[in-house]
py3Dmol code that shows the C-alpha trace and the ligand (Angstrom):
import py3Dmol

protein = """\
ATOM      1  CA  MET A   1     174.137 102.119  11.371  1.00  0.00           C
ATOM      2  CA  SER A   2     172.202 101.039  14.489  1.00  0.00           C
ATOM      3  CA  VAL A   3     168.864  99.201  14.418  1.00  0.00           C
ATOM      4  CA  LEU A   4     167.018 102.396  15.354  1.00  0.00           C
ATOM      5  CA  GLN A   5     168.789 104.339  12.650  1.00  0.00           C
ATOM      6  CA  HIS A   6     167.887 101.638  10.158  1.00  0.00           C
ATOM      7  CA  HIS A   7     164.203 101.832  11.212  1.00  0.00           C
ATOM      8  CA  TYR A   8     164.417 105.587  10.921  1.00  0.00           C
ATOM      9  CA  GLN A   9     165.766 105.441   7.372  1.00  0.00           C
ATOM     10  CA  ARG A  10     162.956 103.056   6.425  1.00  0.00           C
ATOM     11  CA  VAL A  11     160.387 105.487   7.820  1.00  0.00           C
ATOM     12  CA  LEU A  12     161.914 108.364   5.871  1.00  0.00           C
ATOM     13  CA  GLN A  13     161.737 106.268   2.701  1.00  0.00           C
ATOM     14  CA  ALA A  14     158.100 105.368   3.387  1.00  0.00           C
ATOM     15  CA  ILE A  15     157.231 109.037   3.858  1.00  0.00           C
ATOM     16  CA  ARG A  16     158.999 110.021   0.630  1.00  0.00           C
ATOM     17  CA  ALA A  17     157.191 107.193  -1.189  1.00  0.00           C
ATOM     18  CA  ALA A  18     153.838 108.356   0.210  1.00  0.00           C
ATOM     19  CA  GLU A  19     154.600 111.928  -0.873  1.00  0.00           C
ATOM     20  CA  ALA A  20     155.443 110.734  -4.384  1.00  0.00           C
ATOM     21  CA  ALA A  21     152.345 108.516  -4.580  1.00  0.00           C
ATOM     22  CA  ALA A  22     150.169 111.466  -3.567  1.00  0.00           C
ATOM     23  CA  GLY A  23     151.822 113.765  -6.091  1.00  0.00           C
ATOM     24  CA  ARG A  24     153.139 115.939  -3.296  1.00  0.00           C
ATOM     25  CA  GLU A  25     156.414 117.776  -3.159  1.00  0.00           C
ATOM     26  CA  LEU A  26     159.207 115.622  -1.704  1.00  0.00           C
ATOM     27  CA  GLY A  27     160.058 116.813   1.783  1.00  0.00           C
ATOM     28  CA  SER A  28     156.690 118.502   2.316  1.00  0.00           C
ATOM     29  CA  VAL A  29     155.822 116.154   5.197  1.00  0.00           C
ATOM     30  CA  CYS A  30     157.682 116.618   8.469  1.00  0.00           C
ATOM     31  CA  PRO A  31     158.183 113.450  10.510  1.00  0.00           C
ATOM     32  CA  VAL A  32     157.827 113.898  14.265  1.00  0.00           C
ATOM     33  CA  ALA A  33     159.618 111.021  16.025  1.00  0.00           C
ATOM     34  CA  VAL A  34     157.516 109.989  19.034  1.00  0.00           C
ATOM     35  CA  GLY A  35     159.741 108.684  21.812  1.00  0.00           C
ATOM     36  CA  LYS A  36     157.309 108.116  24.676  1.00  0.00           C
ATOM     37  CA  THR A  37     158.417 105.279  27.000  1.00  0.00           C
ATOM     38  CA  PHE A  38     161.852 105.172  25.301  1.00  0.00           C
ATOM     39  CA  PRO A  39     164.993 106.488  26.984  1.00  0.00           C
ATOM     40  CA  ALA A  40     166.778 109.701  26.063  1.00  0.00           C
ATOM     41  CA  GLU A  41     169.636 107.654  24.593  1.00  0.00           C
ATOM     42  CA  ASP A  42     167.299 106.283  21.904  1.00  0.00           C
ATOM     43  CA  ILE A  43     166.342 109.822  20.964  1.00  0.00           C
ATOM     44  CA  ARG A  44     169.993 110.766  20.804  1.00  0.00           C
ATOM     45  CA  GLU A  45     170.566 107.942  18.332  1.00  0.00           C
ATOM     46  CA  VAL A  46     167.781 109.081  16.015  1.00  0.00           C
ATOM     47  CA  TYR A  47     168.997 112.651  16.375  1.00  0.00           C
ATOM     48  CA  ALA A  48     172.459 111.488  15.274  1.00  0.00           C
ATOM     49  CA  ALA A  49     170.821 110.117  12.098  1.00  0.00           C
ATOM     50  CA  GLY A  50     169.578 113.632  11.300  1.00  0.00           C
ATOM     51  CA  GLN A  51     166.114 113.836  12.911  1.00  0.00           C
ATOM     52  CA  ARG A  52     165.357 117.065  14.766  1.00  0.00           C
ATOM     53  CA  ASP A  53     161.603 117.032  15.537  1.00  0.00           C
ATOM     54  CA  PHE A  54     160.661 114.821  18.486  1.00  0.00           C
ATOM     55  CA  GLY A  55     157.255 114.226  20.056  1.00  0.00           C
ATOM     56  CA  GLU A  56     156.449 113.330  23.665  1.00  0.00           C
ATOM     57  CA  ASN A  57     153.187 112.583  25.483  1.00  0.00           C
ATOM     58  CA  TYR A  58     153.970 112.569  29.179  1.00  0.00           C
ATOM     59  CA  ILE A  59     155.204 115.865  30.555  1.00  0.00           C
ATOM     60  CA  GLN A  60     157.210 114.451  33.443  1.00  0.00           C
ATOM     61  CA  GLU A  61     158.979 111.898  31.270  1.00  0.00           C
ATOM     62  CA  TRP A  62     159.628 114.509  28.600  1.00  0.00           C
ATOM     63  CA  TYR A  63     161.033 117.005  31.106  1.00  0.00           C
ATOM     64  CA  GLY A  64     163.660 114.481  32.175  1.00  0.00           C
ATOM     65  CA  LYS A  65     164.626 114.001  28.537  1.00  0.00           C
ATOM     66  CA  THR A  66     165.024 117.741  27.990  1.00  0.00           C
ATOM     67  CA  GLU A  67     167.571 117.689  30.828  1.00  0.00           C
ATOM     68  CA  ALA A  68     169.376 114.608  29.519  1.00  0.00           C
ATOM     69  CA  LEU A  69     169.521 116.050  25.985  1.00  0.00           C
ATOM     70  CA  ALA A  70     170.235 119.678  26.879  1.00  0.00           C
ATOM     71  CA  ASP A  71     173.451 119.477  24.842  1.00  0.00           C
ATOM     72  CA  LEU A  72     171.431 119.136  21.605  1.00  0.00           C
ATOM     73  CA  PRO A  73     170.611 122.797  21.007  1.00  0.00           C
ATOM     74  CA  ASP A  74     168.536 122.456  17.837  1.00  0.00           C
ATOM     75  CA  ILE A  75     166.204 119.676  18.949  1.00  0.00           C
ATOM     76  CA  VAL A  76     162.558 120.658  18.391  1.00  0.00           C
ATOM     77  CA  TRP A  77     160.126 119.382  21.027  1.00  0.00           C
ATOM     78  CA  HIS A  78     156.515 118.657  20.123  1.00  0.00           C
ATOM     79  CA  ILE A  79     154.091 117.929  22.961  1.00  0.00           C
ATOM     80  CA  ILE A  80     151.424 115.561  21.641  1.00  0.00           C
ATOM     81  CA  GLY A  81     149.741 114.463  24.887  1.00  0.00           C
ATOM     82  CA  ASP A  82     147.196 116.058  27.152  1.00  0.00           C
ATOM     83  CA  VAL A  83     148.630 118.809  29.390  1.00  0.00           C
ATOM     84  CA  GLN A  84     147.156 119.087  32.871  1.00  0.00           C
ATOM     85  CA  SER A  85     146.954 122.573  34.290  1.00  0.00           C
ATOM     86  CA  ASN A  86     149.676 121.897  36.894  1.00  0.00           C
ATOM     87  CA  LYS A  87     152.118 121.073  34.067  1.00  0.00           C
ATOM     88  CA  THR A  88     151.556 124.021  31.741  1.00  0.00           C
ATOM     89  CA  LYS A  89     154.647 125.848  32.983  1.00  0.00           C
ATOM     90  CA  PHE A  90     157.006 123.125  31.719  1.00  0.00           C
ATOM     91  CA  VAL A  91     155.406 123.305  28.298  1.00  0.00           C
ATOM     92  CA  ALA A  92     155.518 127.102  28.279  1.00  0.00           C
ATOM     93  CA  GLU A  93     159.207 127.122  29.188  1.00  0.00           C
ATOM     94  CA  ARG A  94     160.614 124.262  27.104  1.00  0.00           C
ATOM     95  CA  ALA A  95     158.343 123.196  24.257  1.00  0.00           C
ATOM     96  CA  HIS A  96     158.400 124.452  20.699  1.00  0.00           C
ATOM     97  CA  TRP A  97     155.078 122.934  19.656  1.00  0.00           C
ATOM     98  CA  LEU A  98     151.889 121.819  21.372  1.00  0.00           C
ATOM     99  CA  HIS A  99     149.658 119.686  19.139  1.00  0.00           C
ATOM    100  CA  THR A 100     146.903 119.027  21.645  1.00  0.00           C
ATOM    101  CA  VAL A 101     145.077 122.265  22.455  1.00  0.00           C
ATOM    102  CA  SER A 102     141.485 121.479  23.368  1.00  0.00           C
ATOM    103  CA  ARG A 103     140.706 123.989  26.114  1.00  0.00           C
ATOM    104  CA  LEU A 104     141.063 127.762  25.897  1.00  0.00           C
ATOM    105  CA  LYS A 105     141.904 127.970  29.592  1.00  0.00           C
ATOM    106  CA  THR A 106     144.977 125.766  29.223  1.00  0.00           C
ATOM    107  CA  VAL A 107     146.380 127.636  26.252  1.00  0.00           C
ATOM    108  CA  GLN A 108     145.705 130.974  27.990  1.00  0.00           C
ATOM    109  CA  ARG A 109     147.794 129.797  30.948  1.00  0.00           C
ATOM    110  CA  ILE A 110     150.593 128.676  28.659  1.00  0.00           C
ATOM    111  CA  SER A 111     150.576 131.998  26.830  1.00  0.00           C
ATOM    112  CA  ALA A 112     150.814 133.842  30.146  1.00  0.00           C
ATOM    113  CA  GLN A 113     153.653 131.566  31.336  1.00  0.00           C
ATOM    114  CA  ARG A 114     155.688 131.697  28.128  1.00  0.00           C
ATOM    115  CA  PRO A 115     158.948 133.561  28.826  1.00  0.00           C
ATOM    116  CA  PRO A 116     158.940 136.806  26.826  1.00  0.00           C
ATOM    117  CA  GLN A 117     162.336 136.136  25.205  1.00  0.00           C
ATOM    118  CA  MET A 118     161.053 132.888  23.661  1.00  0.00           C
ATOM    119  CA  PRO A 119     159.341 132.770  20.264  1.00  0.00           C
ATOM    120  CA  PRO A 120     155.594 132.099  20.362  1.00  0.00           C
ATOM    121  CA  LEU A 121     154.558 128.489  21.033  1.00  0.00           C
ATOM    122  CA  GLN A 122     153.343 126.835  17.812  1.00  0.00           C
ATOM    123  CA  VAL A 123     150.035 125.113  18.518  1.00  0.00           C
ATOM    124  CA  CYS A 124     147.469 122.895  16.857  1.00  0.00           C
ATOM    125  CA  ILE A 125     143.882 122.431  17.922  1.00  0.00           C
ATOM    126  CA  GLU A 126     143.188 118.767  18.638  1.00  0.00           C
ATOM    127  CA  VAL A 127     140.030 117.552  16.949  1.00  0.00           C
ATOM    128  CA  ASN A 128     138.215 114.427  18.130  1.00  0.00           C
ATOM    129  CA  ILE A 129     137.564 113.506  14.545  1.00  0.00           C
ATOM    130  CA  ALA A 130     135.993 110.088  15.171  1.00  0.00           C
ATOM    131  CA  ALA A 131     133.853 111.386  18.076  1.00  0.00           C
ATOM    132  CA  ASP A 132     135.466 108.786  20.337  1.00  0.00           C
ATOM    133  CA  PRO A 133     134.483 109.436  23.982  1.00  0.00           C
ATOM    134  CA  ALA A 134     137.820 107.929  25.088  1.00  0.00           C
ATOM    135  CA  LYS A 135     139.817 110.495  23.095  1.00  0.00           C
ATOM    136  CA  HIS A 136     140.762 114.076  23.769  1.00  0.00           C
ATOM    137  CA  GLY A 137     140.039 116.958  21.459  1.00  0.00           C
ATOM    138  CA  VAL A 138     137.167 119.231  20.563  1.00  0.00           C
ATOM    139  CA  ALA A 139     134.255 118.303  18.333  1.00  0.00           C
ATOM    140  CA  PRO A 140     134.871 119.314  14.709  1.00  0.00           C
ATOM    141  CA  GLU A 141     132.189 122.016  14.996  1.00  0.00           C
ATOM    142  CA  GLU A 142     134.095 123.661  17.873  1.00  0.00           C
ATOM    143  CA  ALA A 143     137.547 123.718  16.292  1.00  0.00           C
ATOM    144  CA  VAL A 144     137.318 127.027  14.431  1.00  0.00           C
ATOM    145  CA  ALA A 145     136.018 129.012  17.412  1.00  0.00           C
ATOM    146  CA  LEU A 146     138.776 127.658  19.671  1.00  0.00           C
ATOM    147  CA  ALA A 147     141.429 128.360  17.032  1.00  0.00           C
ATOM    148  CA  VAL A 148     140.245 131.951  16.589  1.00  0.00           C
ATOM    149  CA  ALA A 149     140.300 132.507  20.367  1.00  0.00           C
ATOM    150  CA  ALA A 150     143.765 130.941  20.735  1.00  0.00           C
ATOM    151  CA  ALA A 151     145.087 132.991  17.819  1.00  0.00           C
ATOM    152  CA  GLY A 152     144.280 136.123  19.821  1.00  0.00           C
ATOM    153  CA  LEU A 153     146.748 135.184  22.583  1.00  0.00           C
ATOM    154  CA  PRO A 154     150.088 137.022  22.626  1.00  0.00           C
ATOM    155  CA  ASN A 155     152.587 134.160  22.948  1.00  0.00           C
ATOM    156  CA  ILE A 156     150.800 131.595  20.819  1.00  0.00           C
ATOM    157  CA  THR A 157     150.823 130.995  17.068  1.00  0.00           C
ATOM    158  CA  VAL A 158     147.996 128.799  15.847  1.00  0.00           C
ATOM    159  CA  ARG A 159     149.525 126.615  13.142  1.00  0.00           C
ATOM    160  CA  GLY A 160     146.693 124.199  12.412  1.00  0.00           C
ATOM    161  CA  LEU A 161     144.852 121.081  13.476  1.00  0.00           C
ATOM    162  CA  MET A 162     145.758 117.703  14.898  1.00  0.00           C
ATOM    163  CA  CYS A 163     143.877 114.422  15.180  1.00  0.00           C
ATOM    164  CA  VAL A 164     144.279 110.790  16.105  1.00  0.00           C
ATOM    165  CA  ALA A 165     142.174 108.775  13.686  1.00  0.00           C
ATOM    166  CA  GLU A 166     140.093 105.787  14.723  1.00  0.00           C
ATOM    167  CA  ALA A 167     142.481 102.919  15.507  1.00  0.00           C
ATOM    168  CA  GLU A 168     140.855 100.089  13.576  1.00  0.00           C
ATOM    169  CA  ALA A 169     139.286 102.192  10.851  1.00  0.00           C
ATOM    170  CA  GLY A 170     139.349 100.822   7.335  1.00  0.00           C
ATOM    171  CA  GLU A 171     140.757 102.822   4.470  1.00  0.00           C
ATOM    172  CA  ALA A 172     137.443 104.476   3.610  1.00  0.00           C
ATOM    173  CA  ALA A 173     136.762 105.623   7.181  1.00  0.00           C
ATOM    174  CA  LEU A 174     140.324 106.869   7.551  1.00  0.00           C
ATOM    175  CA  ARG A 175     140.089 108.837   4.350  1.00  0.00           C
ATOM    176  CA  GLN A 176     136.789 110.353   5.485  1.00  0.00           C
ATOM    177  CA  GLN A 177     138.293 111.442   8.803  1.00  0.00           C
ATOM    178  CA  PHE A 178     141.468 112.875   7.293  1.00  0.00           C
ATOM    179  CA  THR A 179     139.538 114.629   4.525  1.00  0.00           C
ATOM    180  CA  ARG A 180     137.271 116.216   7.111  1.00  0.00           C
ATOM    181  CA  MET A 181     140.401 117.597   8.796  1.00  0.00           C
ATOM    182  CA  GLN A 182     141.529 119.082   5.508  1.00  0.00           C
ATOM    183  CA  MET A 183     138.157 120.797   5.125  1.00  0.00           C
ATOM    184  CA  LEU A 184     138.298 122.091   8.703  1.00  0.00           C
ATOM    185  CA  LEU A 185     141.680 123.653   7.979  1.00  0.00           C
ATOM    186  CA  ALA A 186     140.123 125.462   5.029  1.00  0.00           C
ATOM    187  CA  ASP A 187     137.327 126.661   7.371  1.00  0.00           C
ATOM    188  CA  LEU A 188     139.990 127.947   9.747  1.00  0.00           C
ATOM    189  CA  ASN A 189     141.661 129.906   6.951  1.00  0.00           C
ATOM    190  CA  ALA A 190     138.286 131.291   5.894  1.00  0.00           C
ATOM    191  CA  ALA A 191     137.799 132.490   9.486  1.00  0.00           C
ATOM    192  CA  GLY A 192     140.995 134.524   9.172  1.00  0.00           C
ATOM    193  CA  VAL A 193     143.532 132.223  10.859  1.00  0.00           C
ATOM    194  CA  PRO A 194     146.473 131.676   8.465  1.00  0.00           C
ATOM    195  CA  ALA A 195     147.089 128.089   9.598  1.00  0.00           C
ATOM    196  CA  ASP A 196     148.974 125.627   7.416  1.00  0.00           C
ATOM    197  CA  VAL A 197     149.537 122.488   9.501  1.00  0.00           C
ATOM    198  CA  LEU A 198     147.695 119.187   9.570  1.00  0.00           C
ATOM    199  CA  SER A 199     149.242 116.952  12.223  1.00  0.00           C
ATOM    200  CA  MET A 200     147.791 113.561  11.399  1.00  0.00           C
ATOM    201  CA  GLY A 201     148.973 110.058  10.630  1.00  0.00           C
ATOM    202  CA  MET A 202     150.915 107.654  12.851  1.00  0.00           C
ATOM    203  CA  SER A 203     152.885 104.459  12.156  1.00  0.00           C
ATOM    204  CA  ALA A 204     149.780 102.549  11.050  1.00  0.00           C
ATOM    205  CA  ASP A 205     147.943 105.159   8.975  1.00  0.00           C
ATOM    206  CA  MET A 206     150.683 107.477   7.759  1.00  0.00           C
ATOM    207  CA  GLU A 207     150.238 106.772   4.016  1.00  0.00           C
ATOM    208  CA  GLU A 208     146.563 107.653   4.023  1.00  0.00           C
ATOM    209  CA  ALA A 209     147.235 110.812   6.055  1.00  0.00           C
ATOM    210  CA  VAL A 210     149.869 111.976   3.572  1.00  0.00           C
ATOM    211  CA  ARG A 211     147.419 111.346   0.734  1.00  0.00           C
ATOM    212  CA  CYS A 212     144.930 113.604   2.541  1.00  0.00           C
ATOM    213  CA  GLY A 213     147.336 116.500   3.094  1.00  0.00           C
ATOM    214  CA  ALA A 214     149.140 115.770   6.375  1.00  0.00           C
ATOM    215  CA  THR A 215     152.074 118.130   6.932  1.00  0.00           C
ATOM    216  CA  HIS A 216     153.290 116.437  10.141  1.00  0.00           C
ATOM    217  CA  VAL A 217     153.144 112.688  10.753  1.00  0.00           C
ATOM    218  CA  ARG A 218     153.803 111.460  14.281  1.00  0.00           C
ATOM    219  CA  ILE A 219     155.757 108.218  14.136  1.00  0.00           C
ATOM    220  CA  GLY A 220     156.564 106.166  17.247  1.00  0.00           C
ATOM    221  CA  ARG A 221     156.629 102.390  16.881  1.00  0.00           C
ATOM    222  CA  ALA A 222     157.963 102.298  13.329  1.00  0.00           C
ATOM    223  CA  ILE A 223     161.106 104.059  14.566  1.00  0.00           C
ATOM    224  CA  PHE A 224     161.559 103.088  18.221  1.00  0.00           C
ATOM    225  CA  GLY A 225     159.823  99.680  18.248  1.00  0.00           C
ATOM    226  CA  ALA A 226     157.010  98.277  20.369  1.00  0.00           C
ATOM    227  CA  ARG A 227     156.227 100.190  23.542  1.00  0.00           C
ATOM    228  CA  ASP A 228     156.298  98.659  26.992  1.00  0.00           C
ATOM    229  CA  TYR A 229     154.262 100.971  29.215  1.00  0.00           C
ATOM    230  CA  ALA A 230     155.526  99.229  32.337  1.00  0.00           C
ATOM    231  CA  ARG A 231     158.964 100.756  31.850  1.00  0.00           C
TER     232      ARG A 231
END
"""
ligand_1 = """\
15
PLP
C 151.978 107.481 20.621
C 151.421 108.479 19.706
C 151.824 108.549 18.366
C 152.766 107.545 17.724
O 152.060 106.364 17.497
P 152.748 105.101 16.774
O 151.592 104.211 16.507
O 153.705 104.541 17.746
O 153.390 105.597 15.540
C 151.300 109.564 17.582
N 150.426 110.457 18.077
C 150.004 110.418 19.354
C 149.036 111.433 19.838
C 150.479 109.425 20.198
O 150.038 109.393 21.472
"""
view = py3Dmol.view(width=600, height=400)
view.addModel(protein, "pdb")
view.setStyle({"model": 0}, {"cartoon": {"style": "trace"}})
view.addModel(ligand_1, "xyz")
view.setStyle({"model": 1}, {"stick": {}})
view.zoomTo()
view.show()
């Protein structure tokens, strides 16, 4: 087993332990392995260990990886970074999930550009849960309206909500933010959108997110190691 595969197994164990601690069904949390800044070969290694869901932030970097890994037919690509309007076509044509919808205009473009033979793009509305001006996402009060509008688009399926919690938040603040997300998902359901996904929790705050109902945790460093953005 390689070092990456060993890290990966440890992450899987930590997720299973968090599920058990929260009294949740084992396997109810889907890990998304976040490979930004790491080469396609690293992704191939984690894929070989059984992982299928992979997350990427930077469209150009990701696009290169889709080419390098085109021989892995069942890989599931999750876009978890901001998508500029000149890059929507790549997402429409190659992604399975987009976790970071925060503008109706962008998701409208993607719906229009989605090839008709492809299944609808699964999307989450990104919520700026800590009201951090440096972060993307809509204010919590705006999430339901955007989700309802996006759910009306032909090639889009609204699956739920995504957030990045405050980086240095203590346990109480984290729990408050993640619990608010859980309540927003209930609001979304009450508004008639049958969404079931909470994409929240990263390497540092995954346990708390699972306790608060996360269905998808996005794990980078704990699998791939420390990132060097200069690469
Ligand atoms: C990079 C990134 C992650 C993974 O973070 P780690 O701390 O490396 O686990 C998750 N979500 C988003 C939106 C990211 O940009």
